[in-house]
Each structure stands twice: as C-alpha cells, then as structure tokens.
N, C-alpha and C positions, 0 to 999 in steps of 0.2 A: 672890637668885641664888646658886647654889652656887659655891664657890671653883674647882671644876674648870672650870665654864663661864666664870667670870671670867678664868681664865688662858688658856683657849682663845681668848677674845676678845682678850686682851692680846697673845698671840703673833701673832694675826692682824694686830693694829695695828702691831706691830713689823715684820712682813714688808711691810705696806703702806708704812710709812715708809721702809724700805730700798729698795723698788722705785721709789718716787717720787723719792727723793733720789739713790740710786746709779744709777738708771735713766738720768738725763740725763748723768751723767759717763761711764757706759758708752757712751752714744751719742756723746759727744764723742770718746772714745778711738777708736771704730770709724771715725768721720768724719775723724780726723786726717790720713790720707794722701789723703783724697778732697777735703776743703775746704782743706787746708793747702798752698797753691801754693808757698810758700817758707818759710824758717826763721822769719821774722817772724810769718807767719800761724800756724804751728804753735806758736810760743811764746805767742801770744795765746790760742789755744785751750787750751793747757795751763794758762796763768795764769788762765783763766776758771774752771777747776775746782780750781786749786791750793790755795786756802785751805780747801776744803770736802770734797774727795774722801775724805780719811782719816777725817774726822768722820762722813761718810755710812756708812762701813763699820762704825762702832760699832753701828749698828742690826742688822747681821748678827750681830755678836758677842753682843749682848744677846739676840737672838732664839734663837740656838743655846744660850746659857747658860740662858735661861728654859725652853726645851724640855727640856734635860737635868734641870733641877731640878724642874719641874712635872710632866713626863710622861716619866720615865726609860725606860719600856717603848717609847714612841714613838721616843725618841732612839736607843735601842739598835737597834731594828729598822731604822729609817731609815738610820742611818750604817753599819750592817753591810751592808744590802742594796744601798744606793746608794753603796757605797764608792768605786768607780772614778770615776763622774761627779763626786762631791763632792771627790775627790782632785784631779781635773783642774781643778775650779773653784778650789780652794785654791792650787794651783801657779800658775794664771793670775793670781790676785789678788796673789800674792807677786811674780811677775815684773813685773806691772804697777806695783806700788808701788816696786820697785827702779828701774824704768825712769824713773818720775817724778823720783826723787832723783838718778839718775846721768846723766841725759841732758845736763845742762848742765855736767858736771864736766870736759869736755875739748873744746877748740875744734877740732872735726873734723867735717866733713859726714858722713863714713862712720860715725863714732861715733854721731852723732845719728840717722842713718837706722836703724842697728841697734836703738837704743832705741825709736824711733818704731814699728818693726815689733813690738817687744815690747808696747808700749802697745796697738797695734791688736789683736793676738791675745789679750792679757791682758784686753781689754774684750769682744771678740766671743765668746769661749768661755763666760764666765759668763752673758752676756746670753742666749745660746742655751740653755745647759744648765739654767739655773734654770727656764725654761719647760718643758723636758723633764721635769725632776724633779717639778714641781708638777702637771703633767698626769697623770703616773703616780700620784701620791698621790691625786688626786681620783678617777681611774678605778679604782684598786685594783690591787694587785700580788699575786702568789702568796705567801701567808703560811700556814704550817702551824699546828697547834694549840699549838705551843710559841712562837708569835709569831716564827718564824725565816723570813726571806725565802728562798724556794726557787727563784727564777729566776736569770737571769744577765744580763750586760750587754745582750744582744740582746733580752731580754724588755722592757727599758726603751725600746729604740729602735723602738717600734711607731708606726704612722702617726699616731695621735692625739697621742702625746707629741711627735713631731717637728713636728707642726703647732703644738703649744703652744710649742715652742722658737722657731719662726718668728714667732709672735705676740709673745713678749717681745722678741725681737731687733728686730722691726719697730717696736713701740711705743717701745722705748728709742732707736732711731735717730731717729724722729720727735720724741721728747721732747728729745733732745740737739740736733737741728737747730734746733728752736724756741728752746731755751735759748740757743744761740749767737746767734740773731737778736735775742734780748732782751739779751744780755750784751755783744755786740761792736758795733763801728761800722764805717762805710765799706763797702768792697767785700766784706769777709768777711761782714758782716751781710747784705748783699744775696744773696750766694751761699748762705748758710745758709737764708735764707727761701725762695729758689727751689728748693733741694733738698727742703726740707720739703714744698713744694707738689707736687713731682714724685713723691715716694714716698707721699704721703698716700692716693691711691686704692688702692694695693696694700695698705697697712697696714690701711685700713678694711675691705677685702674679707676679708683673712686673719683679722683679729680678729673680724669678724662671723661668719665661718664657724666659727671655734673656739668662740665663746660659744654659738652656736645648737646646735652638736653637743653641747656640754657640757650645755646645758639639756635637750635631748632625752634624753640618756643618764642624767643625774644630777640634773636640775633640780628645783626646788621652786617653788611659786607665788610666794613672795617674791622669789626670785632672777630670775624673769622680769622683775620691775620693775627690779632693779639692772642687769640686762643691757641693758634698754632705755635706762636712764639713762646707762650707760657709752657706748652707741652715740651717744646724743644729745650727750654731752660731747665725744666724739671728733670728730663732725661739726662741732659748734660751735667747737672749737679750730681745725679746718681753715679754717672760714669766717673766723674772726678772723685767721688767718695770711694769708689772701687779702687782707684789708682792711688789712694792715700793723699790726694790734693785737697786738704780740708778747706783752704781758703777759696778755691774755685768752687768746691761743693757748696759752701755757704753762700757764695755769690749766686750760684744757680738757684738755690731754694729761695733766696731773697728776690731775685728777678721774677721767679714764678709767682710769688705772692703779689708783687707789683703789677704784673701783667694780668693776673686773674682778677684782682680787685679793679683794675682799670677797665677790664672787659665788662664787669658788672655795671660800673658807672656809665660807660659808653652805651650799653644796652638800655640803661634807664633813661638817659637824656632824650628829649627835653623834660620828661616827667621827673619828679622827685619822689612821688609816691602814687603809682598807678592805682586806679579803682577797678576791682574786678566786677563791681556792680554795673558800672557804665563808664566808658572812656570819658564822657562829659564831666564826670565827678572827680577825675584825676587831679592831683596836685602837680603843678608844673613849675618851672623856674620863673614863670611870669606871674601866675596867680597866687603863688605862695611866698613871694619875695617882699622884703621890706621896701621902704621908700628909697628913691634914688639918692637922697641926701644921706641917709643912714649908710647905704652901701659905699658912697664916696668917702665918708669919714672912716669907715672900716678899712677901706683899701689903703688909705694913707697910714693908718696905724699898723696894718700888716706889713706894709712896705718898709717901715722904720724898724719894727721890733723883730720880725721874722729872721733876718740875718743874724741878729744878736743871739737869739735862742738857738739857731742852728749851729752857730759858731761855738757856743758854750757846750752843746751836747757833743759835737765832734771832738772838742778838746777833752771831754770826759772819757770818751771811748779811746782816745789816743793815750791818755795817762794810764788807763787800766787795760792796756792791750796785751800784756804778757801772759804766758801760760801759767796755770796754777798746778802745783803738785802737792803731794802728801808731806814733803819734807818740813815745811814751816809749821805744820798743824799737828798738835799733840792730841793724843786720845782723850 
C-alpha cells in the first residue's frame, strides 16, 4: 500500500476516534441544561467527562497536524475555504474549555449559569458544524484549477450539508445521553436513559436519510455494506438502551459513529477534496500529498508514539470508569 493511502486511512482513523470520543462529551455539554435539574446534577454531568474531555480533543489536534504534514494542499484549501466555520468551531472549543475550568471558581448561581450556557453553545456549535463541514467535503465544493475555494459561506450552507450537521448533532446527543446512563446513577441515570429513548427515533430517521442520500449521490458498492452495518449498530444500540443494557447501548452508538465516518471517507477516496467546478480540479491523495520522504518520516514517528498515546488514554478511561452519584457532591 502506498504511503499516501496509508496516511489517508490514518487521518480517517483519527477523525473516527475524535468523533467517537469527543462525540459523547459534546452530547453531555448540550444536554447540561436539559438533564441538569440542579447544580449537583450539572456537576455530576461535568465530572463524568471532566477527566477525559481535553484528552479527547487531542485527536482533533493530531488529525489537523497530520493533514497539514501529509496533505498540505488539502489543508490549505480546506482551511482557507472553510475559514469561517472552522473559526467558529475553534472559538466554541476555546469558550467551552474555559467554561469547564472557570465554572467552579466562584460560589454564585449566576456565575455558574453563565458558564453552563457557554458549555452548551460551545458543545452544540462544533457538534453541528463538523457535520456541515464533512458533508461539504464529500459532496464537493467549488475549487478552481489553482486549488482555491471559489465559493462563500452560503455555498457551504446547502440542504445536504445542513442535514449532515443535524446527523452529527443528533448522533452526539444520543451518544452523550447513553454515556450518561452508563456513567451516572440514580435519577440522573434514569432521565438520561429516558431521553435517549425519546430522541432515538428522530436520530435514526435523520441518520438513515443522510446516509442513503450520500450513497445515492456518491456511494460505492463497499460503502453500501458499511451503511447497512451502521444502521444495524444504531438500531441495536437503541434496543440495548430499551433493555437497560447501557454498556451495549454505548457500544452500539460508538460503532455507528465509526461506520458512518468510515463510509464518508471511503466514499471520498481517492479524492481528499472533490471539486464541484470540474473533476479535473479535485484534490486527490496523489496531487495533494507531501513528498515520499516526509511521509516516510511521519510513518516512523506515528508507529513509535501512537501506541504510547493510545495506552495512556485507555489507562485514563480505566481509572475513571466508575459510576458517579449525588452522594459525594454537596450542594
């Protein structure tokens, strides 16, 4: 396998890891004012993701860095053309991170409510905009012969892309609700499970519509299989939630995100950014890639350090694996 293909696959894996792990804490952040009836509930919800949310964002940093190093043409066109949406995502992530750190620094309900709103919006915007961005990447955007994006913000806000945003937002909400039902106890656990069951029909319908449209427009024979498996995993996760099997439900939503993201990357390959102006102007794994020497060095670095990072993150999840309840938390 050529190194350009290897790095396309690795970047896809990084985005999959990011969406699976950051997806549930985006969901928890959006659900904070919905499931958090009082300050204790909201503290439990934040504590549930507190030890891992910043580690989850490392996947995004590595995905961006790998794209810059392995496919600089892709990085340049993507970040210049999608400048405003990506800037909004960056600002939302910054505000969200600050909110997690500052929320408990002052004993005031008004202070905490302000930061809770920051967590809500700082989670909702990225959850929606990532879907908009990836839907546009798969569908193709106007790129000229110089690989310069020639559209504007409203070009990106097309119906297909907005549907993609609703899919990621819905999947992350369901993923986060199932995570809370797995991670917490008592009344909060019951309410998270009930919410997951209430929103699951809408999530299944929107996700199915988006994936079917994607397959009709851009699909390949292999990705019909991954689409069907993603649908099966999502339905299986919902059935597990109905039966009170939170662990299997979380596994189901995680596998759904894995397969849905893999479907998008498989539909995209060998392009990395198709041009809707002309297929001749599309960025591919070949014309957007770095030199073979750069890719070789990157491969050795990734082979050495990736197991270390994965081992550390797995250890973190293992240490903080227990359920959280109201008992240790005072009003």
